[in-house]
C-alpha positions, 0 to 999 in steps of 0.5 A: 571625300573632300578634294583639294585642287591647286591649279597652275597655268604653265602645265596646261595643254595648249600652253607654251609661250610667255604671251599666253601666261602673262596678263596682257598677252594676246594669248592670255584670254584663251589660256584662261579658258584652257586653264578653267576647262582643265579645272572643270575636268578634274572637278567633274572627275572628283564628283564622278567618284563620289566627292562631297566637296571640291576646293580649288585654289588659283595658283598662277601668277596673280592667282586670279586667272580662272574664269569664275562664271565658267567654273563648275558651280559645284566647286568653291574657289580661292583666288587673289594674292598674296596668300599665306600658303601661296599655291597651297592656300586652303588645304587642311586636315579636312581634305582627303586628297590633293590634285595639282593641275597644270604644274611645270618643271623646276627652275633650271630644268628643261621643261616648258616655262620651267621655274620655281615660284618666280621666273627671277629665281635661277634655282631653289633647293631644299635640303640640298636638292633642286625642287619644284613647286609641286614638291614644296606644295606636297610637303605643305599638304603632308604637314596637314596629313593630305596626300597628293594623288594627281599631278598634271603637266609636261613630261619633265614634271611628270617624270619628277613626280613619278620619282619623288612622289610615289603613288601619285598619278600623273597625266602628261598633257604635253612634251617639252620641246624647249622653254617656249615650245611643246608638243601638246595633246589636244586640250579636249583629249587632255581634259578627258585624261584628267577627268578619268585620272581625277576620278581614279585618284579620288576612288583610291585616295585611301591607298595613297601614301603621304610624303614624309616631312623632314625635321629640318628644311634647309631652304636655298634660293638663288636670287637674280643678283646681289641686290636681291640677295642682300634684301633676302638676307634681311628676312629673319633666319635667312643668311646670304651665303653667296653672291646671289644665294640666300639660305635658312633652316626653317621649321615647317613647310608653311615657313618655307612658303612664306620665305619663298613668297617674300623673296619673289616679291623682293626679286620682282621689285629689284627687277623693276628698279633695274629696268627703270634705271636702265631705261633712264 
């Protein structure tokens, strides 16, 4: 049994503020330790259930957050960015199941630190439906035949997963009380639940359904403003369909992730340019 893990930071127990999830914040080093410990809980659970290997992809921000020397040495780690498959980097047909840890709600939803790939996007839609990172990454996993068996995070993303990814287990490590506020389990207790859920998921991976990948993937991204939308429309296949919106029909989930990655880089660059202008 080969297990794939994608781990984000905003959905980790004990984390709810921007100071914790942005490098340079006073709370960031402690958040790194919390994130690493949740990864270790899932890795341990997978090996408890007889996993042969575990591959972990650091999926938050600059994607170099996990503390390598503290990570369970039985696992391999992919880190750094940009990566071709972004948060789903490294997943392949060789894997039997995917675990998504520390995930969060979609942009515009009432979850803790809710966003979809970039805090600069106000909404991301796929075939007309607002989607989270978990759903898009699940499509990438499905494109190589891998089911998502476990998602952990706050109550908002877990409710979405129960509705849209039938068969996937969820572990609610906290309840959203606002964008920057949460009622969280003790990290120790959260890790116990994650380890147990990971073990059960791996044991029953053969029973999990794989998401159906639509024949057409119509991606819409609401960019932060007209300048960012203008640049997003320069991506081949993408069209500006509104003041802030770019849209395009893409062939597969990998193309979706590629366009999303380029758009969030453009949005971030425009945001920096605006900040310099207003500071002048």
